[in-house]
KOLKOL-136303 format. One line per 3 residues: their letters; for each residue x, y, z of N, C-alpha, C. Coordinates in nm, 3 decimals. Example, Ala and Ser with C-alpha at 12.3 -4.5 7.8 and 13.67 -1.06 7.14 Angstrom:
<rs>
as> 1.319,-0.569,0.780,1.230,-0.450,0.780,1.320,-0.330,0.780 ~ 1.285,-0.225,0.708,1.367,-0.106,0.714,1.290,0.003,0.787
</rs>
This chain:
<rs>
mpt> -4.615,9.763,0.728,-4.679,9.668,0.817,-4.588,9.544,0.830 ~ -4.546,9.510,0.951,-4.458,9.394,0.970,-4.533,9.263,0.946 ~ -4.457,9.160,0.907,-4.514,9.027,0.883,-4.546,8.961,1.017
pri> -4.667,8.908,1.032,-4.702,8.842,1.158,-4.619,8.715,1.181 ~ -4.592,8.687,1.306,-4.510,8.570,1.340,-4.575,8.439,1.297 ~ -4.707,8.435,1.295,-4.776,8.312,1.258,-4.750,8.277,1.111
vli> -4.713,8.375,1.031,-4.677,8.351,0.891,-4.527,8.331,0.878 ~ -4.450,8.406,0.951,-4.305,8.404,0.939,-4.242,8.273,0.987 ~ -4.289,8.218,1.097,-4.230,8.097,1.154,-4.242,7.977,1.059
pcl> -4.360,7.945,1.002,-4.365,7.832,0.907,-4.279,7.855,0.783 ~ -4.270,7.979,0.739,-4.186,8.008,0.622,-4.039,7.983,0.654 ~ -3.994,8.023,0.771,-3.856,7.999,0.811,-3.827,7.850,0.828
lal> -3.923,7.778,0.887,-3.906,7.633,0.903,-3.898,7.563,0.767 ~ -3.980,7.605,0.672,-3.976,7.549,0.537,-3.843,7.580,0.469 ~ -3.790,7.699,0.492,-3.661,7.737,0.435,-3.548,7.651,0.493
vwg> -3.551,7.629,0.624,-3.449,7.545,0.688,-3.459,7.401,0.638 ~ -3.580,7.348,0.628,-3.599,7.211,0.578,-3.551,7.199,0.433 ~ -3.583,7.297,0.351,-3.538,7.296,0.211,-3.386,7.301,0.201
afv> -3.322,7.381,0.285,-3.176,7.388,0.284,-3.115,7.254,0.327 ~ -3.176,7.188,0.427,-3.127,7.057,0.471,-3.140,6.954,0.360 ~ -3.255,6.951,0.294,-3.279,6.853,0.188,-3.182,6.877,0.072
ase> -3.161,7.002,0.034,-3.070,7.033,-0.075,-2.926,6.996,-0.040 ~ -2.883,7.026,0.082,-2.746,6.992,0.120,-2.727,6.841,0.134 ~ -2.829,6.769,0.181,-2.820,6.624,0.190,-2.812,6.562,0.052
mll> -2.887,6.616,-0.043,-2.883,6.565,-0.180,-2.746,6.591,-0.244 ~ -2.690,6.708,-0.221,-2.556,6.737,-0.272,-2.452,6.645,-0.209 ~ -2.466,6.618,-0.082,-2.375,6.526,-0.013,-2.385,6.388,-0.075
wrl> -2.506,6.342,-0.105,-2.526,6.211,-0.165,-2.466,6.204,-0.305 ~ -2.488,6.307,-0.384,-2.445,6.304,-0.523,-2.295,6.328,-0.542 ~ -2.236,6.417,-0.464,-2.101,6.462,-0.491,-1.993,6.403,-0.402
sdr> -2.028,6.351,-0.288,-1.928,6.304,-0.192,-1.911,6.153,-0.202 ~ -1.791,6.106,-0.165,-1.769,5.962,-0.158,-1.795,5.909,-0.017 ~ -1.843,5.992,0.072,-1.878,5.953,0.209,-2.023,5.991,0.236
ypa> -2.082,5.924,0.334,-2.217,5.958,0.376,-2.224,5.939,0.528 ~ -2.278,6.036,0.603,-2.282,6.025,0.749,-2.371,5.909,0.796 ~ -2.321,5.831,0.888,-2.395,5.714,0.937,-2.521,5.755,1.013
hfa> -2.522,5.872,1.076,-2.640,5.912,1.153,-2.756,5.957,1.063 ~ -2.732,5.974,0.934,-2.840,6.006,0.840,-2.905,5.879,0.785 ~ -2.845,5.763,0.806,-2.892,5.639,0.743,-2.939,5.538,0.847
gvr> -3.045,5.469,0.813,-3.088,5.355,0.892,-3.010,5.232,0.850 ~ -3.033,5.119,0.914,-2.961,4.997,0.882,-3.059,4.890,0.837 ~ -3.027,4.824,0.728,-3.104,4.709,0.680,-3.007,4.594,0.662
yvn> -3.046,4.476,0.708,-2.961,4.358,0.701,-3.007,4.267,0.588 ~ -2.913,4.211,0.514,-2.941,4.114,0.408,-2.855,3.991,0.432 ~ -2.899,3.876,0.381,-2.821,3.753,0.395,-2.705,3.749,0.298
dia> -2.727,3.800,0.176,-2.624,3.796,0.073,-2.642,3.918,-0.016 ~ -2.533,3.989,-0.040,-2.539,4.109,-0.124,-2.581,4.074,-0.267 ~ -2.544,3.955,-0.313,-2.579,3.913,-0.450,-2.730,3.900,-0.468
llt> -2.803,3.878,-0.360,-2.949,3.864,-0.368,-3.021,3.998,-0.365 ~ -2.948,4.107,-0.364,-3.007,4.241,-0.358,-3.047,4.285,-0.499 ~ -3.157,4.229,-0.547,-3.207,4.258,-0.681,-3.291,4.385,-0.679
pqa> -3.325,4.440,-0.795,-3.414,4.557,-0.796,-3.547,4.534,-0.724 ~ -3.601,4.413,-0.734,-3.726,4.382,-0.664,-3.704,4.382,-0.513 ~ -3.592,4.328,-0.466,-3.561,4.328,-0.323,-3.540,4.470,-0.272
mae> -3.474,4.555,-0.353,-3.456,4.694,-0.313,-3.589,4.767,-0.304 ~ -3.681,4.739,-0.397,-3.813,4.800,-0.393,-3.891,4.754,-0.270 ~ -3.872,4.628,-0.227,-3.936,4.579,-0.105,-3.884,4.650,0.019
ich> -3.753,4.675,0.023,-3.693,4.745,0.136,-3.747,4.888,0.144 ~ -3.758,4.952,0.028,-3.799,5.092,0.024,-3.949,5.112,0.043 ~ -4.031,5.016,0.007,-4.177,5.028,0.016,-4.230,5.145,-0.065
qpl> -4.161,5.182,-0.172,-4.204,5.293,-0.258,-4.219,5.240,-0.400 ~ -4.340,5.214,-0.447,-4.355,5.155,-0.580,-4.325,5.251,-0.695 ~ -4.334,5.381,-0.673,-4.318,5.476,-0.782,-4.178,5.533,-0.797
trp> -4.094,5.520,-0.696,-3.959,5.574,-0.704,-3.858,5.463,-0.725 ~ -3.751,5.495,-0.793,-3.647,5.396,-0.821,-3.536,5.407,-0.717 ~ -3.506,5.302,-0.643,-3.401,5.308,-0.543,-3.262,5.318,-0.607
elq> -3.171,5.384,-0.537,-3.033,5.396,-0.583,-2.943,5.320,-0.487 ~ -2.855,5.238,-0.540,-2.760,5.162,-0.461,-2.620,5.213,-0.493 ~ -2.547,5.263,-0.392,-2.414,5.317,-0.414,-2.319,5.273,-0.304
tkh> -2.193,5.258,-0.342,-2.089,5.229,-0.244,-2.021,5.360,-0.209 ~ -2.017,5.391,-0.081,-1.953,5.513,-0.032,-1.862,5.475,0.084 ~ -1.735,5.506,0.069,-1.634,5.481,0.173,-1.642,5.337,0.226
nrl> -1.639,5.243,0.132,-1.638,5.100,0.162,-1.764,5.050,0.232 ~ -1.873,5.121,0.221,-2.003,5.076,0.272,-2.105,5.088,0.161 ~ -2.206,5.004,0.168,-2.311,5.003,0.067,-2.433,5.075,0.122
flr> -2.484,5.173,0.045,-2.600,5.251,0.086,-2.711,5.238,-0.017 ~ -2.834,5.235,0.032,-2.953,5.229,-0.053,-3.037,5.352,-0.025 ~ -3.061,5.432,-0.129,-3.140,5.554,-0.116,-3.278,5.528,-0.175
cgt> -3.380,5.559,-0.099,-3.518,5.538,-0.142,-3.584,5.672,-0.172 ~ -3.600,5.705,-0.297,-3.681,5.818,-0.338,-3.636,5.956,-0.296 ~ -3.729,6.034,-0.250,-3.710,6.176,-0.219,-3.619,6.196,-0.099
pgi> -3.521,6.287,-0.110,-3.431,6.309,0.003,-3.503,6.367,0.124 ~ -3.465,6.320,0.240,-3.523,6.371,0.364,-3.660,6.317,0.398 ~ -3.719,6.238,0.309,-3.854,6.187,0.336,-3.853,6.035,0.346
egv> -3.816,5.965,0.237,-3.818,5.819,0.239,-3.697,5.760,0.312 ~ -3.582,5.816,0.292,-3.468,5.772,0.371,-3.357,5.703,0.295 ~ -3.248,5.685,0.366,-3.129,5.617,0.317,-3.097,5.506,0.416
yri> -3.061,5.390,0.364,-3.030,5.275,0.448,-2.888,5.226,0.421 ~ -2.817,5.190,0.526,-2.686,5.127,0.513,-2.712,4.977,0.509 ~ -2.663,4.911,0.406,-2.684,4.767,0.388,-2.571,4.692,0.458
eiw> -2.608,4.605,0.547,-2.513,4.522,0.621,-2.546,4.375,0.599 ~ -2.444,4.290,0.606,-2.465,4.146,0.593,-2.503,4.089,0.729 ~ -2.609,4.011,0.732,-2.659,3.950,0.856,-2.568,3.834,0.896
re> -2.517,3.840,1.018,-2.431,3.733,1.071,-2.485,3.689,1.205 ~ -2.491,3.558,1.223,-2.542,3.505,1.350,-2.430,3.468,1.442
</rs>
């Protein structure tokens, strides 16, 4: 008996999403570069003021610990679960 499409399609979509999340996590952990189209932008006045409390405010996730990393001369902030909460590129605000 073949598998009905109503069951097969969500399973395939979940498999594709899982593969994306796993590859994005490997890219974050192992590479010294990160694609700009995967990250949003957050502006700060001074990098020195980017304390753990300020990072938690940017992420809006009280239970997960944000990660701050420099990749290819840019500063990135990762908030929690890959593919869900997001990654932000930190830029200095200039008027």
